[in-house]
C-alpha positions in Angstrom: 114.9 78.7 103.4 114.6 80.3 106.8 111.6 80.0 109.0 109.5 83.1 109.4 110.2 84.9 112.7 107.6 85.5 115.4 107.9 89.2 114.5 106.2 88.6 111.1 103.2 87.0 112.7 103.1 89.8 115.4 103.4 92.4 112.6 100.5 90.9 110.7 98.4 90.9 113.9 99.4 94.5 114.7 98.5 95.6 111.1 95.1 94.0 111.4 94.5 95.6 114.8 95.6 98.9 113.4 93.1 98.7 110.6 90.3 97.6 112.9 91.1 100.5 115.4 91.2 103.0 112.6 88.0 101.8 111.0 86.1 102.0 114.3 87.6 105.4 115.1 86.6 106.9 111.8 83.2 105.3 111.8 82.6 107.0 115.1 82.7 110.3 113.3 80.1 109.3 110.7 77.3 111.3 112.3 79.3 114.5 112.3 81.0 114.0 109.0 77.7 113.1 107.3 76.4 116.6 107.9 79.3 118.2 106.2 79.2 119.3 102.5 80.2 116.5 100.1 83.5 118.1 99.2 84.6 118.3 102.8 83.5 114.7 103.4 85.6 113.7 100.4 88.6 115.6 101.7 88.2 114.1 105.2 88.0 110.5 103.8 91.0 111.2 101.6 93.0 112.5 104.5 92.1 109.7 106.9 92.5 107.1 104.1 96.1 108.2 103.7 96.9 108.9 107.4 96.5 105.3 108.6 99.4 104.3 106.4 101.9 106.4 108.4 102.4 103.9 111.2 102.9 101.0 108.8 106.5 101.9 107.7 108.1 101.5 111.2 105.9 98.5 111.9 106.9 96.8 108.7 110.5 97.7 109.3 110.3 96.2 112.8 108.7 93.0 111.5 111.4 92.6 108.9 114.5 93.7 110.8 113.7 93.9 114.5 114.5 97.7 114.4 112.0 100.5 114.6 114.2 103.0 112.8 116.2 102.8 109.7 120.0 102.2 110.0 121.6 105.7 109.9 124.8 104.3 108.4 125.0 104.8 104.6 125.1 101.7 102.5 128.3 101.0 100.5 
């Protein structure tokens, strides 16, 4: 069994920092968003709840392979 690379630990740390950053950022809008109608609040929270996932794919790919982008060569 191979030892986990340093990228996995760095990836875990980066994911935790991303979640913390995103939570603080969205919480800073609480006063403004709290005055919106409930349906707009729900749509806002749905959108930002999905949006934080976007940076995870390249981050997870990097932690697994060391590359930020997928290999453009087709698999046989």
